N, C-alpha and C positions, 0 to 999 in steps of 0.2 A: 225761572227758565229751566226746563228739564235738560238732563244731560243728552248730548247728541247721540243718536242711535249708531252712527258709524263715525270713524272706522272702528272695528272690533279690537282696539288696542287700548291699554291704559293711557290716560292723559299724561302730559309732561308737566311737572312743576315749573312754573315760570322761573323760580330760583335756580333750577338746574340749567336752564337756557342762559341765564345771566352769568352763570359760573363758567361758561365756555370761553376760555381765554382767546381762542382763535376768532371769535366773533366780535369781541370788544363791546358788547352791549352794556348800556348803563341805564338804570331806572332813575328818572329825574322827577317824577310826580306820581301821585296816587299812593294808596296804601301798600306797604311792604309786608304782605301776608304770605307766610309759607304755604298756606292752603290754596293759593291761587294756582290754577292749572290751565294748560293750553291743550285743546283737542286737535288743533291744526293751525296752519298759517295761511293767510289769504291776503293777496295784494289787490288794492283798489284805489283808484284816484277819483272815485265818484264823490260829489259833494254830499250826497245822501246814500251811504252804503247799506242802509237798513234792509232794503229788499233783497240784497245779495248775501246776507249773513244768515247762518244757521244757528249760531250760538257757540260759545267756547273758543272763538278764533283769537289768534294774535293777528290783528289787522295791521298790515304794513302799507305805509303811504309816504310818498316823497313831497306831499303838499302841492302837487300840480293844480289841484282843484281850488286852492285858497285864493280868493280875490285880493287885490292890492289893499283895499280899505277894510279888510276883515277884522283888524285889531280894534277898530273903534265901534263895532257893532256887536250883535249877538251871534255872529257866524260860528265861532268856536263852541259857544255854549250849546247851540242847536246841533252842531256836528257831533260833539261828545255825547249829548243826551240821546241821540239816535243810536249810537254804537252801544251804549249801556242798555237801551230799550231792546235791542236785538240780542242781548246776551253776550256781547263781545267780552273776551277775557282780558285783553290788554291791547294797547295801541303802540305800534312801533313807527317812529318817525325817522326817515332817512335824511341825514344832513348832506347836502350837495346832491345833485347839481342845482336844484331850484332854490333851496334856502341854505344860508350859511350857518344858521342856528335854529333851534326849535323855537317857534314863536312863543313869547311870554304868555300871551292870552290863551294859547293851547295848554300850556303848563297849568295855568290857573284853573281852566275849565276841568282838566283831568283831576286836579286836587278837589275841586268842588263836587264833582260827580263820583269820586272814588274809583276812577279808572286808572290802572297802572299805565304810565307812559314811559316807553323805552326809547332811548336815543340810539339810532343805528349809525355808526361812524361811516365816513365816505368809502373806506376800503372794504366794507362788508356789503355784499350784494344781498338783495331780498331772496334770491334763489338759494344763496348760502344759508340764510336763516331758516328757510323752509326745509332745506335738506337736513339741517341740524335738528329740527323738530322731529322729522321722521326717523332720524338715527336714534334719538333718545327714546322715541316710541318703540322702535324695534328692540332696543336694549331692555326697556321695561317689559315688553311682551315676552321676550325670552326669559327674563327673570321670573315673571309670573307663571309661565308654563313650567319652568323648573320647580317652582314652589308647589304648584298643583301636583306635579308628578311625584315629588317626594312625599307630599301629604297622602296621596293615594296609596303609595307603597307602605307608609307607616300605618295607615288605617287597615289595610289588608293584613299586615303582620299582627296588629292588635286583635283583629277578629279571630286569629288562630290561637290565641292564648287561652289559658284555662279559665279566665274570667273575661270572656270576650266583650260583653256589653259595657262594663265599666271601663275596660281598656280602650274601646272605640271612643267612648265619650271623653276620656282623658285626652286622647290624641286630637280629637276634634276641637276641644276647648283650647288646647295648646296652639293648634294651627291657626285658629281664627282670633286668638287673643281674647277670649271671652268665656262665656258660660254655656255648657251644653247639658240638656236634661231630657230624660226619656219619661214620657207620661204614659200610664197604663190606660186600658179601655174605659175606666171610670174617671179618668182625669187625675188620678193620683200619681205622685212622683215615684217612679220606680228606681231610678238611679240618676246621679248628676255628677258633674265634674267641672272644675274651674272656679273662678271667683263669682259667687252668686250675685246676680244683678238683674233688675227688671223682672223680678219673680212674678208679681201679680199680673202684669201686662202680658208676659209670655204665656202664663197659664190661660189667660183669656183668649189669646190668639190661638192656642192649641185647641181650645174648645170650639172656636169658630171653624177650624178645619174639619173637625169631626161632625159638627152640626150641619154644615153646608155641603158635606161630601166633596170638599175640595181636596186637592193634593198638596197645595202649598198656600201659604199666606205670609205676607210681610208687613211690617209697620216700623215706624220710627217714633220714639218718644223719649223725652228728656235726654237727648244726645245718644241714645242707644238704638242700634239697629237690631230689630227682632225678626225672626223667621221661624215658621213652623212647617214641618213636613209630615204628611200622613204616611205611615209605613204599611206597604202592601195594600191588599184589597180587603176591606172589612175587618182588619185585625183590631182596630181601635187604638193601636199604639201611635204615638205622635212624638217626633223629635223636635225639641225646641232649642233655638240658638239665640243668644244675646251677646252682642259685641259692641264696643265703642266706635268701631269703624267697619266699613264694608268694602273690601278690596275686590277687584273684578273677578278673581278666582275663588272667592269665598263660597259663592253659591255652588260652584262645581264641587268643591271639597265637601260641603255639607250634604250635597246630593249623593256623593259616593258613600258617606257615612250612613245616610238614610237607607240606601240599598242594602248595605251590610247589616244594619240593625233590623231591616225588614226580613232578611233571610234568617237572622238569629231569633227574632221574636216569632216568626212564622212557624218555627218548629214546635211551638208550644200551643198552637191554636187548635184546640178541640179535635185533635187527632187528624188534622188535614194532611199533614206530612205522611202519616201512616197510611191514610187512604190513598194518596198518590202512589206510594210505594207498592201498596197492594194491587192497585190498578196496573202498574207496570209489570209486576210479577205475573199477574193473570194473563196479560197480553203476550208475554214471553212464553207462557205455557199453552198458548193457543186459544184463549177465550175470545169470543167475538167482541168487536169494539162496542156494540150496543149493550153488551152485558157489563162492560167495564165502566161505561160512561157515568152511571149514577154515582160511582165512587168519586168522580171528579166534580160533581156538583152542578150538572146541567143536562138538559135534554136536547136543545138546539144549540149549535155552536157556529162561530165564524173562524176562519183561518186568516191570520194577518201575515203578510210578507212585508218585511221592512229592509231598506238599505240606507246606510248613513249617507248624508249629503257630502261628507268629506271623502277624499280618495282612499283613506286608510280603511282597512277591513275592521269590522266591529270586534271588540274584545269581550270576554265573558262579563266583565263588570258593566259595560255599556248595554249588553244584551239583557242582563238582569234588570238594569235600570229601566229599560224600555218595557219589559214585562210588568214591572211594578207600576209604571205610569199608566199602562193599559188596563191593569187590574187583573193580571193572571200570572201565576208562577210557572205555567206550562210553556217554557221557552226552549227553542232549539236553534243552535247556530249551524247553518249550512253554508260554509264558505263565506261569501260576502253578504249573504242574506240571513236575517233573523226571522224565524217563524214563531208565531205565538198562537196558541189555541185558546180561544176566548169564548165564554158563554155568551150566547146571542143577546142576552138582556143587558150586557155591558157594552154600551155604544162606543166603538173606537173613535177617538178624536185625533186630529193631526198632532204630531209631536215635533217640536222644534229640532232641527238637525237631522230629521229622518224623512224618507219618502215611503209611503205606505200603500199597499194594495190589499183590499179586504174582499173576502169571498161572500157569496150569499149564505144565509143561514142554512145549516145542514144538520141532519141527524148523524149519529156515529157511523152508520153504514155508508154515508156519503162523504166522509172526511177526505178520502182520496180525491174525489171530484172537487171538493172545496179547496183543497191544496192547489190543484191545477188552476182553479178560478183566481185564487189569490195571486199566483204567479203572473197570470195574464194581466190582472188589474195593476200589479206593480210595474210591469213593463209599460203599460199605457200611462201610468202616473209619471214615470221617468221621462217618457217621450214627450209628454205635454207639459212637463215641469210643474205638475200639480203636487201638493203636499200629500193628498190622500185621494184615491180613486176606488170606488166600490164596483164590484162586478155586477153588471146589469142582468137580472134574472127575471124580468117581468114577462108575462105571457105574450106571445107573438104568433104570427101566422104559421111559424114552424111547428107550433104546438098542435096544429090541425092534422099533421102527418103522424101516423103511428111511429113510435120510437124505433121499433125493429126495422121498419121500412126506411126510415131516415138514416139509421146507422149503416144499413146495407148500401144505400145510395152513396153515402159519404165514402165508404170504404172503396167502392168501385170507382168513383170519380177521382179520388186522391191516390189510388194505388200506385201510379208511376212516381210519386214524390217520396223522397227520403224524409225522415223526421225533421232534419234541419231545414229542408226546403219548405216543408209544411208549416213550420213555425214562422219562417220568414214571410211566407205568403199570408198567413193569418195576421201577423203584426202589420204588414204593409197595407192590407185591406182595412184593418181597424183604424189606421191612421190616414185613410183617404189617399193612399198612394204617395205619401211624403217620403222621399228618399232620406232626407236628413233626420227626421224624427224616428224613422224605422232604424236607422243606423245607431242612433242614441239608445233606443230601447233594447237593441240586440248586442250592443257593445262591439260593433263591427264598423268597417269603413263603408261610406256610402257607395263606393264602387262595387264592394262585395254584395251589397243589397241589389244593385242593378244587375249584376251577373246572375245572382240567384233567381231573381224574378224573371229574367230572360230565359233561364233554364226551365223554370216552372212553365212558362208559356210554350216552350218547345216540347217538353215532355207531355203536357196536357193537350197540345195541339189546339190551343184556344187563344182568342184575342182578348187579352186582359184589359184592353181599353174599352171593351164593350160592357156597358152597365148591366145588361142581362147576365153576361158571363160572371161578372163580379158578384151579382146577387146570388147566383146559384152556388158559386164557390164559397161565399160567406155562409150560406145555409149549411153546406157540408162541413165547413171548418168549425162550426159551432158545436158539432157533436163532440162530446168529451173524449 
């Protein structure tokens, strides 16, 4: 039974719940395994709870569903078997008001099927048990976040030392309680730290990452959790991690280490860092973008605008990690938006935890236009709650009108509008006049959208409910 996908919190050991003196819970059947964990608590008086379980539950029941003659038949065996088949973690049986004691046949069935059975005393409510589960989850989540934060800080400090690569590997191995190794482009071991384990399997997994052009790969063998992370785009370096256990925050910790190692190893890649520095200097000295682009490794490019799904603004480590995942070191943080310049042959993919807007492919001379396109695509992605939206740049009827004439018409038509009103009108039309989605895209209140659109209608002296008017305005607003 796979681990439940939600909630995004560490599970609670059943032993921690039993240790709560205020609950008075007592395990009376089933294995006493310290590894037994509970993902949530669920109350049900159904005779067959299987259709309502997701797996990992502490199922709570007062036995209302138990028929009088249940002890003489297979009722309890069938009931417990269904809970086990659904992936239930444990069964909690409430004593009183229906039953004075836990039925012996239920105890026997739980022992037979290996399901922990917990007796809930009369003074303990099921809601109190559920609240305790969530309290323990919150404590575990807080502890895990603190552990990840401390690990990030220690990894960043290690990267600034005189021997950054070995220092980062040592910190990573210590934080995950295992072994960390850096493989070179030819699959050779460059550096390692921690207690060596799973050597051959980890090397095989690292080769799999490079051969399949994947960014990560995981495996479990002989009680070891293995993970391999490709560093950067085309560098050939791979970070391998082997540990006897995998806590919820370990992937985040290893990902931070991978970003840092990607930056450290990227400096040695065939002069790519020198080429980027040279391109920057030439731009600062006035060279045209098209003359500098060959130094960056591409002819056609796309601009990606990204915003994190969480309320917090992105930090430099998160921005670098996003660039590494997309396959480009050309990353810029602009407030709450991360911009990435990406060669057009590297197809951007949706990234967990981010909302992306992608421009059409453009040459260096059109980078500014592509930047605007990416911003509009991001606004649409956020409004429609899509993970990634691409700017649509296919030929249309508007292409039949000469560009100078189209631009002159757009300037004349939209002249009464300020930039804020113009952008509001563009977003509102692109979202088919939805007040709510436009408000989300622009980060304003829906009443603000209504006021702006009303002002646009007044300044333009047009009926914005008329589809012909909307079509003409959309034609004008599509001009860069």
